[in-house]
C-alpha positions as CSV (number, residue, x, y, z in Angstrom):
1,M,0.0,0.0,0.0
2,P,1.4,3.4,-0.9
3,S,2.3,5.8,1.9
4,S,0.6,9.1,2.5
5,D,3.7,10.8,1.2
6,D,3.6,8.7,-2.0
7,L,-0.1,9.6,-2.4
8,G,0.6,13.3,-1.8
9,R,3.1,13.3,-4.6
10,R,0.7,11.6,-7.0
11,R,-2.0,14.0,-6.0
12,S,0.0,17.1,-6.6
13,A,0.5,15.9,-10.2
14,V,-3.2,15.4,-11.1
15,V,-5.6,16.9,-8.5
16,A,-6.6,20.5,-8.9
17,R,-5.0,22.9,-6.4
18,G,-8.4,24.3,-5.5
19,V,-9.5,21.0,-3.9
20,S,-7.7,21.2,-0.5
21,S,-7.5,18.8,2.4
22,M,-7.2,19.5,6.1
23,I,-4.5,17.0,6.8
24,P,-1.9,15.2,4.5
25,S,-2.8,11.7,5.7
26,Y,-4.8,9.3,3.5
27,V,-7.4,7.1,5.1
28,S,-7.5,3.4,4.5
29,S,-10.3,2.3,6.9
30,A,-12.7,3.7,9.4
31,A,-15.1,2.4,12.0
32,G,-16.9,3.8,15.0
33,G,-15.1,7.0,16.0
34,T,-11.7,6.0,14.6
35,L,-10.0,6.5,11.3
36,T,-6.9,4.6,10.2
37,D,-4.6,6.0,7.5
38,V,-2.4,4.1,5.0
39,D,0.6,4.4,7.3
40,G,-1.2,2.7,10.1
41,R,-1.8,5.8,12.2
42,E,-5.2,6.1,14.0
43,W,-7.2,9.2,14.4
44,V,-10.1,9.9,16.8
45,D,-12.8,11.2,14.5
46,F,-14.4,14.4,15.6
47,A,-15.4,15.3,12.0
48,A,-17.6,12.4,10.7
49,G,-17.0,13.6,7.1
50,I,-18.6,16.9,8.1
51,A,-21.6,15.4,9.8
52,V,-22.1,12.7,7.2
53,T,-21.3,9.4,8.9
54,N,-23.8,9.8,11.7
55,V,-24.3,6.0,11.8
56,G,-20.5,5.5,11.5
57,N,-18.4,4.3,8.6
58,S,-19.4,1.0,7.0
59,A,-22.4,0.5,9.3
60,P,-23.4,-3.2,9.0
61,K,-26.9,-2.6,7.9
62,V,-25.8,0.0,5.4
63,V,-23.1,-2.3,3.9
64,A,-25.6,-5.1,3.6
65,A,-28.2,-2.9,1.9
66,I,-25.6,-1.6,-0.6
67,K,-24.4,-5.1,-1.4
68,Q,-27.9,-6.3,-2.0
69,Q,-28.9,-3.3,-4.2
70,V,-25.8,-3.3,-6.3
71,E,-26.4,-6.9,-7.3
72,L,-29.9,-6.0,-8.4
73,F,-29.3,-2.8,-10.4
74,T,-27.2,0.3,-10.0
75,H,-29.1,2.9,-12.0
76,T,-32.1,3.4,-14.3
77,C,-32.8,7.1,-13.6
78,F,-36.0,7.5,-11.6
79,M,-37.4,9.9,-14.3
80,I,-37.2,7.1,-16.8
81,T,-37.9,3.9,-15.0
82,P,-38.9,4.4,-11.3
83,Y,-38.2,2.0,-8.5
84,E,-39.4,1.3,-5.0
85,Q,-36.4,2.5,-3.1
86,Y,-36.9,6.1,-4.1
87,V,-40.6,6.0,-3.0
88,A,-39.6,4.3,0.3
89,V,-37.1,7.1,1.1
90,C,-39.8,9.7,0.5
91,E,-42.2,7.8,2.7
92,E,-39.6,7.9,5.5
93,L,-39.0,11.6,5.1
94,A,-42.7,12.3,5.2
95,A,-42.9,10.4,8.5
96,L,-39.8,11.8,10.1
97,T,-39.7,15.5,9.2
98,P,-41.5,18.0,11.4
99,G,-45.2,18.8,10.7
100,D,-48.4,16.8,10.9
101,F,-49.5,17.6,7.3
102,E,-49.4,15.9,3.9
103,K,-45.9,16.0,2.4
104,R,-44.0,15.4,-0.8
105,S,-40.3,14.9,-1.4
106,A,-37.9,15.1,-4.3
107,L,-34.4,13.5,-4.1
108,F,-31.1,14.9,-5.4
109,N,-27.4,14.3,-5.0
110,S,-26.0,17.0,-2.7
111,G,-27.0,19.6,-0.1
112,A,-26.4,22.4,-2.5
113,E,-28.6,20.8,-5.1
114,A,-31.3,20.4,-2.5
115,V,-31.1,24.0,-1.5
116,E,-31.2,25.2,-5.2
117,N,-34.3,23.1,-5.8
118,A,-36.0,24.4,-2.6
119,V,-35.5,27.9,-3.9
120,K,-36.9,26.9,-7.3
121,I,-39.9,25.3,-5.7
122,A,-40.6,28.3,-3.4
123,R,-40.3,30.8,-6.3
124,H,-42.6,28.7,-8.5
125,A,-45.2,28.2,-5.7
126,T,-45.3,31.9,-4.7
127,G,-44.7,33.6,-8.0
128,R,-42.2,35.7,-6.2
129,Q,-38.4,36.0,-6.6
130,A,-36.7,37.4,-3.4
131,I,-34.9,35.0,-1.1
132,V,-34.0,36.1,2.4
133,V,-30.9,34.6,4.0
134,F,-28.8,35.4,7.0
135,D,-25.4,36.6,8.2
136,H,-22.9,33.8,8.7
137,A,-25.1,31.4,6.5
138,Y,-23.6,28.6,4.5
139,H,-25.7,26.9,1.9
140,G,-23.3,25.5,-0.7
141,R,-20.8,26.2,-3.5
142,T,-22.8,26.3,-6.7
143,N,-23.6,29.6,-8.3
144,L,-27.0,30.1,-6.6
145,T,-25.9,28.7,-3.3
146,M,-22.7,30.8,-3.3
147,A,-25.0,33.8,-3.5
148,L,-26.9,32.4,-0.5
149,T,-23.7,31.7,1.5
150,A,-22.3,34.6,3.5
151,K,-18.6,33.9,3.8
152,V,-16.5,35.2,0.9
153,M,-13.1,33.4,1.4
154,P,-12.7,30.6,0.3
155,Y,-16.3,30.0,-1.0
156,K,-17.0,33.0,-3.2
157,Q,-13.8,34.7,-3.8
158,G,-13.3,35.3,-7.6
159,F,-16.3,33.3,-8.6
160,G,-18.9,36.0,-9.3
161,P,-21.2,37.3,-10.6
162,F,-23.7,35.6,-8.4
163,A,-27.4,35.0,-8.7
164,P,-29.7,38.0,-8.1
165,E,-32.6,38.6,-5.8
166,I,-30.8,37.3,-2.7
167,Y,-31.2,39.5,0.4
168,R,-29.1,39.1,3.7
169,V,-30.4,40.1,7.1
170,P,-28.9,39.8,10.6
171,M,-28.8,36.5,12.4
172,S,-29.5,36.0,16.1
173,Y,-25.9,35.4,17.4
174,P,-26.2,35.8,21.1
175,F,-22.5,35.9,21.7
176,R,-22.0,38.8,19.3
177,D,-25.3,40.7,19.0
178,G,-25.4,42.3,22.4
179,G,-27.5,39.7,24.1
180,R,-30.6,40.4,22.1
181,S,-33.5,38.0,22.9
182,G,-34.8,35.8,20.1
183,A,-37.9,38.0,19.8
184,E,-35.8,41.2,19.6
185,A,-33.4,39.7,17.0
186,A,-36.3,38.5,15.0
187,A,-38.1,41.8,15.1
188,Y,-34.9,43.5,13.9
189,A,-34.4,41.0,11.0
190,I,-38.0,41.3,10.0
191,G,-37.8,45.0,10.0
192,Q,-34.9,44.8,7.6
193,I,-36.8,42.5,5.4
194,E,-39.9,44.7,5.3
195,K,-37.8,47.9,4.8
196,H,-35.3,46.6,2.1
197,V,-37.2,43.8,0.4
198,G,-40.9,44.2,1.0
199,A,-43.0,41.3,2.5
200,S,-45.0,40.9,-0.7
201,N,-41.8,40.2,-2.7
202,V,-40.4,37.4,-0.5
203,A,-40.6,34.0,-2.0
204,A,-38.8,32.3,0.9
205,V,-36.9,32.8,4.1
206,L,-34.1,30.3,4.2
207,I,-32.2,29.5,7.4
208,E,-30.1,26.9,9.2
209,P,-31.8,26.2,12.6
210,V,-28.2,25.9,13.9
211,Q,-25.7,27.4,11.6
212,G,-22.9,25.1,10.4
213,E,-19.9,26.5,8.6
214,G,-20.9,30.0,9.9
215,G,-19.8,29.0,13.4
216,F,-22.3,26.6,14.9
217,V,-24.4,29.6,15.8
218,V,-27.4,28.7,17.9
219,P,-30.0,31.5,17.6
220,A,-31.7,32.7,20.8
221,A,-34.9,31.0,21.8
222,G,-37.9,32.4,19.9
223,F,-36.0,33.6,16.9
224,L,-36.9,30.7,14.6
225,P,-40.6,30.6,15.6
226,A,-41.0,34.3,15.1
227,L,-39.5,34.1,11.6
228,A,-41.7,31.1,10.7
229,A,-44.8,33.0,11.9
230,W,-43.8,36.1,9.9
231,S,-43.2,34.0,6.8
232,K,-46.7,32.4,7.1
233,Q,-48.3,35.8,7.5
234,A,-46.4,37.2,4.6
235,G,-47.2,34.3,2.3
236,A,-43.5,33.4,2.1
237,V,-42.1,29.8,2.2
238,F,-40.1,29.1,5.4
239,I,-37.2,26.8,4.5
240,A,-35.1,25.1,7.1
241,D,-31.7,24.0,5.8
242,E,-31.1,20.9,8.0
243,I,-28.3,19.5,5.8
244,Q,-25.8,19.5,8.7
245,T,-28.3,19.5,11.7
246,G,-30.5,16.7,10.4
247,F,-30.8,13.0,11.2
248,C,-30.2,13.0,15.0
249,R,-27.2,15.2,15.0
250,T,-28.5,17.8,17.5
251,G,-30.3,15.2,19.8
252,S,-33.5,15.4,17.8
253,W,-34.2,13.9,14.4
254,F,-34.2,17.5,13.2
255,A,-33.1,20.7,14.9
256,S,-36.3,22.5,14.0
257,E,-38.1,20.2,16.5
258,D,-36.3,21.8,19.4
259,E,-38.6,24.9,19.3
260,G,-41.6,23.2,17.6
261,V,-41.0,24.8,14.3
262,E,-42.6,23.1,11.3
263,P,-40.9,24.3,8.1
264,D,-42.8,24.6,4.9
265,L,-39.8,23.0,3.2
266,I,-36.8,21.2,4.7
267,T,-33.6,20.4,2.9
268,T,-31.6,17.3,4.0
269,A,-28.4,15.6,2.8
270,K,-25.1,14.7,4.7
271,G,-26.3,12.2,7.4
272,I,-29.1,10.7,5.4
273,A,-27.4,7.8,3.7
274,G,-24.4,6.7,5.7
275,G,-21.8,8.3,3.5
276,L,-23.4,7.9,0.0
277,P,-24.5,11.0,-1.9
278,L,-28.2,11.7,-1.4
279,A,-30.2,14.8,-0.7
280,A,-33.8,15.8,-0.5
281,V,-36.3,18.6,-0.4
282,T,-39.4,17.6,1.7
283,G,-42.3,19.8,2.4
284,R,-46.0,20.7,2.3
285,A,-47.7,18.8,-0.5
286,E,-49.4,22.0,-2.0
287,I,-46.0,23.7,-2.2
288,M,-44.0,20.8,-3.6
289,D,-46.8,19.9,-6.1
290,A,-47.0,23.5,-7.4
291,V,-44.1,22.6,-9.8
292,H,-45.2,21.2,-13.1
293,P,-44.3,17.6,-14.1
294,G,-40.7,17.5,-15.3
295,G,-39.7,20.7,-13.5
296,L,-37.7,18.8,-10.9
297,G,-35.2,16.0,-11.3
298,G,-31.7,15.0,-12.4
299,T,-30.0,12.0,-13.8
300,Y,-28.6,10.6,-10.5
301,G,-31.1,12.1,-8.0
302,G,-32.3,9.3,-5.8
303,N,-29.9,6.8,-7.1
304,P,-31.1,3.3,-6.0
305,I,-27.9,2.4,-4.1
306,A,-27.9,5.7,-2.2
307,C,-31.6,5.1,-1.4
308,A,-30.9,1.6,-0.1
309,A,-28.2,3.1,2.1
310,A,-30.5,5.8,3.3
311,L,-33.2,3.3,4.3
312,A,-30.6,1.2,6.2
313,S,-29.2,4.3,7.8
314,I,-32.6,5.4,9.0
315,E,-33.3,1.9,10.4
316,T,-30.0,2.1,12.2
317,M,-30.8,5.5,13.7
318,R,-34.0,4.1,15.1
319,E,-32.6,0.9,16.4
320,L,-29.7,2.5,18.1
321,D,-31.6,5.6,19.2
322,L,-28.9,7.9,17.7
323,A,-30.8,11.0,18.8
324,G,-30.4,9.7,22.3
325,A,-26.7,9.0,21.5
326,A,-26.2,12.6,20.4
327,R,-27.6,13.8,23.7
328,H,-25.3,11.4,25.6
329,I,-22.3,12.7,23.7
330,E,-23.3,16.2,24.8
331,S,-23.7,15.1,28.4
332,V,-20.2,13.7,28.4
333,A,-18.5,16.4,26.3
334,R,-20.1,19.6,27.6
335,P,-18.7,19.4,31.2
336,R,-15.3,18.7,29.8
337,L,-15.5,21.7,27.5
338,E,-16.8,23.9,30.3
339,A,-13.8,22.9,32.4
340,L,-11.5,23.6,29.5
341,A,-13.1,27.1,29.1
342,A,-12.6,27.8,32.8
343,K,-8.9,27.0,32.4
344,H,-8.4,28.9,29.2
345,P,-10.0,32.4,29.0
346,I,-9.4,32.3,25.2
347,V,-12.6,30.3,25.0
348,G,-15.3,32.9,24.7
349,E,-18.3,30.6,24.4
350,I,-19.2,27.0,24.3
351,R,-22.4,26.3,22.3
352,G,-24.3,23.8,20.3
353,R,-26.7,20.9,20.8
354,G,-26.2,17.2,20.9
355,A,-23.2,16.0,19.0
356,M,-22.9,19.4,17.3
357,L,-20.8,21.4,19.7
358,A,-18.3,24.3,19.3
359,L,-15.9,26.5,21.1
360,E,-15.4,30.1,19.9
361,L,-11.9,31.5,20.6
362,V,-11.4,35.2,21.3
363,V,-8.9,37.5,22.7
364,P,-9.5,37.2,26.5
365,G,-11.8,39.7,28.0
366,G,-13.8,40.5,24.8
367,I,-15.2,39.1,21.6
368,E,-12.4,39.9,19.2
369,P,-11.9,36.7,17.1
370,D,-8.6,34.8,17.6
371,A,-8.2,32.8,14.4
372,A,-4.5,32.3,14.9
373,S,-5.0,30.4,18.2
374,T,-7.9,28.4,16.6
375,A,-5.6,27.3,13.8
376,A,-2.9,26.5,16.3
377,V,-5.2,24.3,18.4
378,A,-6.4,22.5,15.4
379,K,-2.8,21.9,14.2
380,A,-1.8,20.5,17.6
381,A,-4.8,18.3,17.7
382,H,-4.1,16.9,14.2
383,E,-0.5,16.2,15.1
384,S,-1.6,14.2,18.2
385,G,-4.2,12.1,16.3
386,L,-7.4,14.0,16.7
387,L,-9.4,14.9,13.6
388,L,-11.4,18.0,14.2
389,L,-12.7,20.9,12.1
390,T,-12.6,24.7,12.4
391,C,-15.3,27.0,11.1
392,G,-16.9,30.4,11.6
393,T,-17.1,33.6,9.6
394,Y,-13.9,34.8,11.4
395,G,-12.2,31.4,11.4
396,N,-12.2,31.3,15.2
397,V,-14.5,28.4,16.0
398,I,-13.5,24.8,16.7
399,R,-16.4,22.4,16.0
400,L,-17.0,18.9,17.3
401,L,-18.9,16.5,15.0
402,P,-18.2,12.9,16.1
403,P,-20.1,10.0,14.6
404,L,-23.1,9.3,16.8
405,V,-21.9,5.7,17.3
406,I,-18.6,6.9,18.8
407,S,-17.7,4.8,21.9
408,D,-17.3,6.4,25.3
409,D,-13.6,5.4,25.2
410,E,-13.1,7.1,21.9
411,L,-14.9,10.2,23.0
412,D,-12.9,10.4,26.2
413,R,-9.6,9.9,24.2
414,G,-10.6,12.7,21.7
415,L,-11.6,15.1,24.5
416,T,-8.3,14.4,26.2
417,L,-6.4,15.1,23.0
418,L,-8.4,18.4,22.6
419,E,-7.4,19.4,26.1
420,Q,-3.8,18.7,25.4
421,A,-4.0,20.7,22.2
422,F,-5.1,23.8,24.2
423,S,-2.3,23.3,26.7
424,T,0.2,24.0,23.8
425,L,-1.0,27.6,23.4
């Protein structure tokens, strides 16, 4: 087996420079909360492929389902010759997503594709064009989703012009918005919408219930319900982007449930299929069905192998109660993180829910971002065998996203390595 150094040299000759990797090690296998690279080195996994492998890598039921499906057929294109697996995934989504109303789904390949289609559906259903998004948002890397995404570098730099009729308003960010309540933050955001866009022009309000790449920002209680209520009154579609928060990650099947919010449309991907590419838009039947036949689709959307993996992943989530597992991870990790913050005043805030936790690093005594120390902690963690990610508009947030099947021993080892990484500052 070639070494990571060998693979790095091969990569530099053929892989585009714009596709970067966080660490130079090349994985050979993974299970539970541990990755092993081609050189035999083990890593505690606090990344889960960016919240994808919620059920773990190579989960037994997922592997079995993939093997069974690949022996039957690999592709027909659902738009040409449909198959049961696609329908079954849509049935599961109708049952699992928030809201006791009739729902429809359409399946796609990636989170960005799901978001794009949610915007298409909202515009078609309302006959309006304006899409409202929020500071610190991340919704993808395609042309439309780059316009929806807030952060310029590296996601948008040099890639314009971007899609029009996108309007950005302030997010509830309790650590940075002066302690505004959710109601106050929502009133301010709504005021900006009404002043600069006009309620009658808004096709959709699009928001992550807990922001991902933007810094794991958890809005103050009441913010999301107020936006959902305003959207309903204004005749706009309320879209929850649950691509990172969905499928048990925050301790509920979907983060919208935490405040009883029932989105009109919800976008999902990442954790849905145990590592295979699959995404969906699910929502109110009357909104989803507003689009004419043939208006939605794609060659690979709802691929039968990915659908089989999704059905097995959902079955695994139920059987293992992975929502409960996420809450358990938080019960173990949060006290350790709080002790870490007490010891290191550079930690300005600990936030998140379930197995979606973060530490925001600042210059002690204020809220000035400290991106350099964040990078230093991440580097020290990687060197010691802990795989974790940074994020945030200011590059100053460390995020913890372990697989929901991580063992207590692996979780303890990872937290210990994180503590040791902070001790190097």
